[in-house]
LUMVEX-642280 format. One record per residue: residue number from 1; residue in three letters; y, x, z of N, C-alpha, C, CB in turn. Coordinates in steps of 0.2 Angstrom, whole numbers, always signed. Glycine has a CB too. Example, Ala and Ser with C-alpha at 12.3 -4.5 7.8 and 13.67 -1.06 7.14 Angstrom:
REM LUMVEX-642280
[atom 1 'ALA' [-28 +66 +39] [-22 +62 +39] [-16 +66 +39] [-22 +57 +45]]
[atom 2 'SER' [-11 +64 +35] [-5 +68 +36] [+0 +64 +39] [-3 +70 +29]]
//
This chain:
REM LUMVEX-642280
[atom 1 'MET' [+448 +341 +33] [+447 +336 +38] [+447 +339 +45] [+442 +331 +36]]
[atom 2 'LYS' [+448 +335 +50] [+448 +337 +56] [+441 +338 +59] [+451 +332 +61]]
[atom 3 'GLY' [+440 +344 +62] [+433 +346 +65] [+428 +345 +60] [+432 +342 +71]]
[atom 4 'ASP' [+422 +342 +63] [+417 +341 +58] [+416 +334 +56] [+410 +342 +62]]
[atom 5 'LEU' [+422 +330 +56] [+422 +323 +53] [+423 +324 +46] [+428 +319 +57]]
[atom 6 'ARG' [+419 +326 +42] [+419 +326 +35] [+414 +321 +32] [+417 +334 +33]]
[atom 7 'ARG' [+417 +317 +28] [+413 +311 +25] [+409 +314 +20] [+418 +306 +22]]
[atom 8 'MET' [+402 +313 +20] [+397 +315 +15] [+394 +309 +13] [+392 +320 +19]]
[atom 9 'TRP' [+390 +309 +7] [+386 +304 +4] [+379 +307 +4] [+389 +302 -3]]
[atom 10 'VAL' [+374 +302 +5] [+367 +304 +4] [+365 +299 -2] [+363 +303 +10]]
[atom 11 'ILE' [+363 +302 -8] [+361 +298 -13] [+353 +299 -14] [+365 +301 -20]]
[atom 12 'VAL' [+350 +294 -14] [+343 +294 -14] [+340 +291 -21] [+340 +289 -9]]
[atom 13 'PHE' [+336 +295 -24] [+334 +294 -31] [+326 +293 -30] [+335 +299 -36]]
[atom 14 'PHE' [+323 +288 -33] [+316 +288 -32] [+313 +285 -39] [+314 +283 -26]]
[atom 15 'ASP' [+306 +286 -40] [+302 +284 -45] [+296 +282 -41] [+301 +289 -50]]
[atom 16 'LEU' [+295 +276 -40] [+289 +273 -37] [+284 +270 -41] [+291 +269 -30]]
[atom 17 'PRO' [+278 +270 -41] [+273 +266 -45] [+273 +259 -43] [+266 +269 -45]]
[atom 18 'VAL' [+273 +255 -48] [+273 +248 -47] [+267 +244 -51] [+280 +244 -49]]
[atom 19 'THR' [+262 +248 -53] [+257 +245 -57] [+252 +241 -53] [+253 +251 -60]]
[atom 20 'THR' [+251 +241 -47] [+247 +237 -43] [+251 +233 -38] [+241 +242 -39]]
[atom 21 'LYS' [+248 +228 -35] [+252 +224 -30] [+254 +228 -24] [+247 +218 -28]]
[atom 22 'PRO' [+249 +232 -21] [+251 +236 -15] [+257 +241 -17] [+245 +240 -13]]
[atom 23 'HIS' [+257 +244 -23] [+262 +248 -25] [+269 +245 -25] [+260 +252 -31]]
[atom 24 'ARG' [+269 +239 -28] [+275 +235 -29] [+277 +233 -22] [+273 +228 -33]]
[atom 25 'THR' [+273 +231 -18] [+275 +229 -11] [+278 +235 -7] [+269 +227 -7]]
[atom 26 'ALA' [+275 +241 -8] [+278 +247 -5] [+285 +249 -8] [+273 +253 -6]]
[atom 27 'ALA' [+285 +248 -14] [+292 +250 -17] [+297 +245 -15] [+291 +250 -25]]
[atom 28 'ALA' [+295 +239 -15] [+300 +233 -13] [+302 +235 -6] [+297 +226 -14]]
[atom 29 'ARG' [+297 +236 -1] [+299 +238 +6] [+304 +244 +6] [+292 +239 +10]]
[atom 30 'PHE' [+302 +249 +2] [+307 +255 +3] [+314 +253 +1] [+304 +260 -2]]
[atom 31 'ARG' [+315 +249 -5] [+321 +247 -7] [+325 +243 -2] [+321 +243 -14]]
[atom 32 'ASN' [+321 +238 +1] [+324 +234 +7] [+326 +238 +13] [+319 +229 +8]]
[atom 33 'ASP' [+322 +243 +14] [+323 +247 +20] [+330 +251 +19] [+318 +252 +21]]
[atom 34 'LEU' [+331 +254 +13] [+337 +257 +11] [+343 +252 +12] [+337 +260 +4]]
[atom 35 'LEU' [+342 +246 +9] [+348 +241 +10] [+349 +240 +17] [+346 +235 +6]]
[atom 36 'ASN' [+344 +239 +21] [+345 +237 +28] [+348 +243 +32] [+338 +235 +31]]
[atom 37 'ASP' [+347 +249 +29] [+350 +255 +33] [+357 +256 +30] [+346 +261 +32]]
[atom 38 'GLY' [+360 +252 +26] [+367 +253 +24] [+368 +256 +17] [+370 +256 +29]]
[atom 39 'TYR' [+363 +257 +14] [+363 +260 +7] [+366 +255 +2] [+357 +263 +5]]
[atom 40 'LEU' [+370 +257 -3] [+372 +253 -8] [+368 +255 -15] [+380 +254 -10]]
[atom 41 'MET' [+366 +250 -18] [+362 +251 -24] [+367 +253 -30] [+358 +245 -26]]
[atom 42 'LEU' [+366 +259 -33] [+370 +261 -38] [+367 +259 -45] [+371 +269 -38]]
[atom 43 'GLN' [+360 +260 -45] [+356 +258 -50] [+349 +256 -47] [+355 +264 -56]]
[atom 44 'PHE' [+345 +253 -51] [+339 +250 -48] [+335 +255 -43] [+334 +248 -53]]
[atom 45 'SER' [+335 +262 -45] [+331 +267 -41] [+336 +272 -39] [+325 +270 -45]]
[atom 46 'VAL' [+342 +271 -38] [+347 +276 -36] [+351 +272 -30] [+351 +279 -41]]
[atom 47 'TYR' [+351 +274 -24] [+355 +271 -19] [+359 +277 -15] [+350 +268 -14]]
[atom 48 'ALA' [+365 +275 -12] [+369 +279 -9] [+372 +276 -3] [+375 +281 -14]]
[atom 49 'ARG' [+373 +281 +2] [+376 +279 +9] [+381 +284 +11] [+370 +278 +14]]
[atom 50 'MET' [+387 +282 +14] [+392 +286 +16] [+390 +288 +23] [+399 +283 +15]]
[atom 51 'CYS' [+391 +294 +25] [+390 +297 +32] [+396 +300 +34] [+384 +301 +33]]
[atom 52 'ARG' [+398 +300 +41] [+404 +303 +43] [+403 +310 +45] [+406 +299 +49]]
[atom 53 'ALA' [+397 +313 +46] [+397 +320 +48] [+390 +323 +46] [+398 +321 +55]]
[atom 54 'GLN' [+389 +329 +46] [+383 +332 +44] [+377 +329 +48] [+383 +340 +44]]
[atom 55 'GLU' [+378 +328 +55] [+373 +326 +59] [+370 +319 +57] [+376 +325 +66]]
[atom 56 'ALA' [+375 +315 +54] [+373 +308 +52] [+369 +309 +45] [+379 +304 +50]]
[atom 57 'VAL' [+371 +314 +41] [+367 +315 +35] [+360 +317 +37] [+370 +321 +30]]
[atom 58 'ASP' [+359 +322 +41] [+353 +324 +43] [+348 +318 +46] [+354 +330 +49]]
[atom 59 'LYS' [+351 +314 +50] [+348 +308 +53] [+345 +304 +48] [+353 +305 +58]]
[atom 60 'HIS' [+349 +302 +43] [+347 +297 +38] [+342 +300 +33] [+353 +295 +34]]
[atom 61 'ILE' [+342 +307 +32] [+337 +310 +28] [+330 +310 +32] [+339 +317 +26]]
[atom 62 'ARG' [+330 +311 +38] [+325 +311 +42] [+322 +304 +42] [+326 +313 +49]]
[atom 63 'ARG' [+326 +299 +43] [+324 +292 +42] [+321 +290 +36] [+330 +287 +43]]
[atom 64 'ILE' [+324 +293 +30] [+321 +291 +23] [+314 +295 +23] [+325 +295 +18]]
[atom 65 'GLN' [+313 +301 +26] [+306 +304 +26] [+301 +299 +30] [+306 +310 +30]]
[atom 66 'GLY' [+303 +296 +35] [+299 +291 +39] [+297 +285 +35] [+302 +289 +45]]
[atom 67 'LEU' [+301 +283 +30] [+301 +277 +26] [+297 +278 +19] [+308 +274 +25]]
[atom 68 'CYS' [+296 +284 +17] [+293 +285 +11] [+286 +282 +10] [+292 +293 +10]]
[atom 69 'PRO' [+285 +279 +4] [+278 +277 +3] [+273 +283 +2] [+278 +272 -4]]
[atom 70 'THR' [+267 +282 +2] [+262 +287 +1] [+262 +290 -6] [+255 +285 +3]]
[atom 71 'VAL' [+264 +286 -11] [+264 +289 -18] [+271 +288 -21] [+259 +285 -22]]
[atom 72 'GLY' [+272 +292 -26] [+279 +292 -29] [+283 +298 -28] [+283 +285 -26]]
[atom 73 'SER' [+289 +298 -31] [+294 +303 -30] [+300 +301 -27] [+294 +307 -37]]
[atom 74 'ILE' [+303 +304 -22] [+309 +302 -19] [+313 +309 -18] [+308 +298 -12]]
[atom 75 'ARG' [+319 +308 -20] [+324 +314 -18] [+330 +312 -15] [+325 +318 -25]]
[atom 76 'ALA' [+333 +316 -11] [+339 +314 -7] [+344 +320 -9] [+338 +314 +1]]
[atom 77 'LEU' [+350 +318 -11] [+355 +323 -13] [+361 +322 -8] [+357 +323 -20]]
[atom 78 'GLN' [+364 +327 -5] [+370 +326 -1] [+376 +329 -5] [+369 +330 +6]]
[atom 79 'VAL' [+381 +325 -5] [+387 +327 -9] [+393 +325 -4] [+388 +324 -16]]
[atom 80 'THR' [+399 +329 -5] [+405 +327 -2] [+408 +321 -4] [+410 +333 -2]]
[atom 81 'ASP' [+412 +318 +0] [+416 +312 -3] [+420 +314 -9] [+420 +309 +3]]
[atom 82 'LYS' [+423 +319 -9] [+427 +321 -15] [+423 +322 -21] [+430 +328 -13]]
[atom 83 'GLN' [+417 +325 -20] [+412 +325 -26] [+410 +318 -28] [+406 +329 -24]]
[atom 84 'TYR' [+408 +314 -24] [+406 +307 -25] [+412 +303 -28] [+404 +304 -19]]
[atom 85 'SER' [+418 +304 -26] [+423 +301 -29] [+425 +303 -37] [+430 +302 -25]]
[atom 86 'ARG' [+422 +308 -39] [+423 +311 -46] [+418 +308 -50] [+423 +319 -46]]
[atom 87 'MET' [+413 +304 -48] [+408 +301 -52] [+411 +297 -57] [+403 +297 -48]]
[atom 88 'LYS' [+408 +298 -63] [+411 +294 -69] [+406 +288 -70] [+412 +298 -76]]
[atom 89 'ILE' [+408 +282 -71] [+404 +277 -73] [+404 +276 -81] [+406 +270 -70]]
[atom 90 'LEU' [+399 +277 -84] [+399 +276 -92] [+395 +270 -94] [+395 +282 -95]]
[atom 91 'LEU' [+398 +265 -97] [+395 +259 -99] [+394 +259 -106] [+399 +253 -96]]
[atom 92 'GLY' [+388 +257 -109] [+387 +256 -115] [+390 +249 -118] [+379 +256 -117]]
[atom 93 'ASN' [+389 +248 -125] [+392 +242 -128] [+387 +236 -126] [+393 +243 -135]]
//
């Protein structure tokens, strides 16, 4: 691709506790913040967002760091558009 205009995806995986009302509220807020920031829900705790360059990836990962609840596990994975397009969707019966 031209220059640094390389499409990348940020995939966010998370496992947040929901055993108490404050934890459920924090988890729901985190999911809503991702949706409001342009992420698509791939699965209940897996969200993805396309970015047009590395600088945008870095910006969105910093933004996620600021949104993290105080408990739980959150991971962000960066993949190229080509890698993302090779994802296989496997459905059960």
